[in-house]
Phi, psi and omega in degrees: 000182185295320180297318179295320179296315179295321178296318177296320178297317178297319178297318179295318178296318178296317179299318178296316180298314181296324182284324188262346181294144184275001181255142179297133177228126174240132171259121187240135177227124180051041175082359180249139177287121179260338178205140173226130179279169181303325179295324177293320178298316178296316183296317187264351177078019177242157174285164177300321180295321178293321180293323182294122181096349179289145175287134180300322178301319179294320180293314182294316180299318182291333186263348182240021177299137182294148176261161180295333180297331181290340183259358182281000000 
């Protein structure tokens, strides 16, 4: 029916937006990455498949480790 068609159209538009936006987007549920857009993969250096299922804590720890320059 018409409501289902409109819902599918909204889902498609959202999927396009998430895929094409230039900013990293992670959808997280119960501490696990359920979706990562291509920009997130570029930002964090993991593939989208590698990010999916990763614990957010592991991702954050790996990306914000201090560098030696910060202690100089």
